[in-house]
C-alpha positions in Angstrom: 181.8 60.5 89.3 182.7 62.3 85.9 185.6 60.0 85.5 183.4 56.9 86.1 180.8 58.2 83.7 183.3 58.8 81.0 184.9 55.3 81.5 181.3 53.9 81.2 180.9 55.6 77.9 184.1 54.4 76.7 183.2 50.9 77.6 179.8 51.2 75.9 181.1 52.5 72.8 183.8 49.7 72.9 181.1 47.0 73.1 181.5 43.9 70.8 178.1 43.6 69.3 179.0 40.9 66.9 178.0 42.7 64.0 179.2 45.6 61.9 177.0 48.7 61.7 179.3 51.2 60.0 178.2 51.8 56.4 174.9 49.7 56.7 171.8 51.0 55.4 168.4 49.3 56.1 165.0 50.3 54.4 161.6 49.9 55.4 158.4 49.8 53.3 155.1 47.9 53.6 154.4 46.7 50.1 150.8 45.4 51.5 149.6 49.2 51.3 150.3 49.1 47.7 148.3 46.0 47.1 151.2 43.7 46.4 150.4 39.8 46.5 153.0 37.4 47.9 154.4 36.7 44.6 154.6 40.2 43.7 156.7 41.0 46.6 159.0 38.5 46.1 159.5 39.6 42.6 159.8 43.3 43.5 162.6 42.4 45.9 164.4 40.3 43.8 164.4 43.1 41.1 165.5 45.8 43.4 168.6 43.5 44.6 169.5 42.8 41.1 169.8 46.6 40.3 171.3 47.8 43.7 174.0 44.9 43.4 175.3 46.6 40.3 175.5 50.0 41.7 179.1 51.1 42.5 179.9 51.3 46.3 177.5 48.2 46.9 179.5 45.8 48.8 176.5 43.4 49.8 172.8 43.5 49.9 170.5 41.2 51.7 166.8 41.0 53.0 165.8 40.3 56.5 162.3 40.2 58.6 164.1 42.2 61.5 167.0 44.6 61.9 169.4 44.3 64.9 168.5 46.7 67.7 165.5 48.3 65.9 162.7 45.8 65.6 160.4 43.9 67.8 161.5 40.6 68.9 160.3 37.2 67.5 160.8 34.2 69.9 159.6 30.8 69.1 160.1 27.3 70.7 162.8 25.3 69.1 163.2 21.5 69.6 166.0 19.3 68.6 165.2 15.9 67.0 165.8 13.1 69.6 165.8 15.2 72.4 163.0 16.0 75.0 162.0 19.8 75.6 162.4 22.8 73.7 164.2 26.2 73.8 162.8 29.5 73.3 164.9 31.3 70.7 164.9 34.3 68.3 164.0 33.6 64.8 165.1 35.6 61.9 163.9 35.1 58.4 167.1 36.2 56.2 168.1 36.0 52.5 171.7 35.0 51.5 174.2 37.9 52.1 172.8 38.7 55.4 176.0 37.5 57.5 178.2 39.0 54.9 176.4 42.6 54.9 176.7 42.7 58.7 179.9 41.2 59.0 179.0 38.3 61.2 181.6 35.4 60.7 180.2 31.9 59.9 182.3 29.9 62.6 181.4 26.6 61.3 179.6 25.2 58.2 178.2 27.6 55.9 175.2 29.8 55.1 172.6 28.7 52.8 172.6 29.2 49.0 170.4 31.4 46.8 168.8 28.1 45.5 168.1 27.0 48.8 166.6 30.5 49.8 164.5 30.6 46.7 162.9 27.2 47.2 162.8 27.8 51.1 164.6 24.6 51.7 164.4 23.4 55.3 167.9 24.5 56.4 169.0 26.7 59.2 172.2 28.6 60.5 172.2 29.0 64.4 174.1 31.0 66.7 176.9 29.8 68.9 174.6 30.3 71.8 172.2 27.9 70.7 175.0 25.4 69.6 176.4 25.7 73.1 173.0 25.3 74.7 172.3 22.0 72.8 175.8 20.6 72.0 178.2 22.3 74.5 178.7 19.2 76.6 179.2 16.2 74.1 178.2 12.7 75.5 181.0 10.1 76.4 180.2 8.4 73.1 180.2 11.6 70.9 183.3 12.8 69.2 185.0 15.5 71.3 184.4 18.4 68.8 183.5 22.1 69.5 179.9 22.7 69.9 179.6 24.6 66.7 180.9 21.5 64.9 178.8 19.3 66.8 175.6 21.1 65.6 176.2 20.7 61.7 173.9 18.2 60.3 171.7 18.0 63.2 167.9 18.7 62.9 165.7 21.0 64.7 162.0 22.1 64.4 160.9 25.6 64.9 157.3 25.4 66.2 155.7 27.7 63.8 154.6 25.1 61.4 157.8 24.9 59.5 159.2 21.7 58.5 162.1 20.2 60.4 165.4 22.3 59.6 168.9 20.8 59.1 171.6 22.9 60.6 174.0 23.9 58.0 176.0 26.4 59.6 177.0 28.3 62.8 177.3 32.1 63.1 178.9 33.9 65.7 176.8 35.4 68.5 175.4 39.0 67.7 173.5 41.5 69.8 169.9 41.6 68.7 167.6 43.0 71.4 169.7 45.7 73.3 173.3 46.6 73.7 173.8 46.1 77.2 172.0 42.7 77.2 173.8 39.2 76.9 173.6 38.2 73.2 170.6 35.8 72.9 170.4 32.5 71.2 169.1 32.8 67.5 168.2 30.8 64.4 168.4 32.1 60.9 166.1 30.5 58.2 165.2 31.5 54.6 162.5 33.8 54.1 159.3 31.9 53.6 157.3 32.9 50.4 154.1 33.2 52.7 156.0 35.2 55.3 156.0 38.7 56.6 155.9 41.0 53.3 157.2 44.0 55.5 161.0 43.0 54.9 164.0 45.0 55.5 166.5 45.5 52.7 170.2 45.7 54.2 173.0 47.3 52.1 176.6 47.5 53.1 178.0 50.5 51.1 180.9 52.8 51.0 178.6 55.7 50.1 175.7 55.7 52.4 174.5 59.2 51.4 174.4 58.4 47.4 173.0 55.0 48.3 170.0 56.5 50.1 169.1 58.4 46.8 169.8 55.2 44.7 167.6 53.1 46.5 164.4 55.5 46.3 165.2 56.2 42.6 165.4 52.4 41.9 162.2 51.8 43.7 160.5 54.6 41.8 161.5 53.4 38.6 160.1 49.9 39.5 157.0 51.3 40.9 156.2 55.1 41.4 154.2 54.4 44.5 156.6 52.9 46.5 159.2 54.9 48.5 161.7 53.5 51.2 162.4 54.7 54.4 166.0 54.5 54.8 168.2 54.6 57.9 171.6 54.0 58.9 172.4 51.3 61.3 175.2 53.1 62.9 172.7 55.9 63.8 170.6 53.4 65.5 173.7 52.3 67.5 174.3 56.1 68.3 170.6 56.2 69.8 171.4 53.3 72.1 174.7 55.0 73.3 173.1 58.5 73.8 172.1 57.8 77.3 175.6 57.0 78.2 176.7 60.3 76.6 174.2 62.4 78.4 175.1 61.1 81.7 178.9 61.4 81.1 178.3 65.0 79.9 176.0 65.9 82.7 178.7 64.5 85.2 181.4 66.5 83.4 179.4 69.8 83.8 178.6 69.2 87.4 182.2 68.3 88.1 183.5 71.3 86.4 180.8 73.5 88.5 182.0 72.0 91.8 185.6 72.6 90.7 184.8 76.1 90.0 182.8 76.6 93.4 185.7 74.8 95.3 188.4 77.0 93.7 186.6 80.2 94.6 186.2 79.1 98.2 189.8 78.0 98.5 190.7 81.5 97.0 188.2 83.3 99.3 189.9 81.7 102.2 
């Protein structure tokens, strides 16, 4: 039993989540409590990104409406133009640099540009799972291309009042809700100016401890009333793995106890 628990722990630690957690910090701050308007929120984030980008040790930086494995899930119906019905999928609002920061490769096409993000252009990046769901089996008249390539240039509609989006890229599937669940289909769109103000800042850095202090110092310089709650994404991942570690440790302790009792019994005989 101890060996099985240890093997389960090893497999859990070796799970391919589709993204890189090591060296990634994420911040949480609700600027609404500080009386920020929508334009002020965008301006604040733009200023802090410009400052942090120039800090030594910063590899990449991005904004997101939700952090993998740590936020509530937002699912919305998505329909493809020219097809009947819709599919419920995860929706994440992001800024350029999100995929680079989390190490999620773009397998076809591209991510959206800074100009498209600023203007909230109707473009989207979808996950491989969503591409497989819609274009995994091309029709006889369609060119026999991988589903990721088939998706580029297609248009879909997120049923939340957005304009129809043109797919410009397909990203590798990444865990979003839980480490033990199958990777869900996802769509990534530029952050809308009228969207959620409680955005998260993602920073890929080689000096996490120093960057935590730098983030708060920079925020305080821009607004003394703003203070980030900063966490490490690999710490979130450790929390997900913690139950497996506890189970493996408990099984090991019981196994050693059983071994000791059996050894004493055999010695007594």
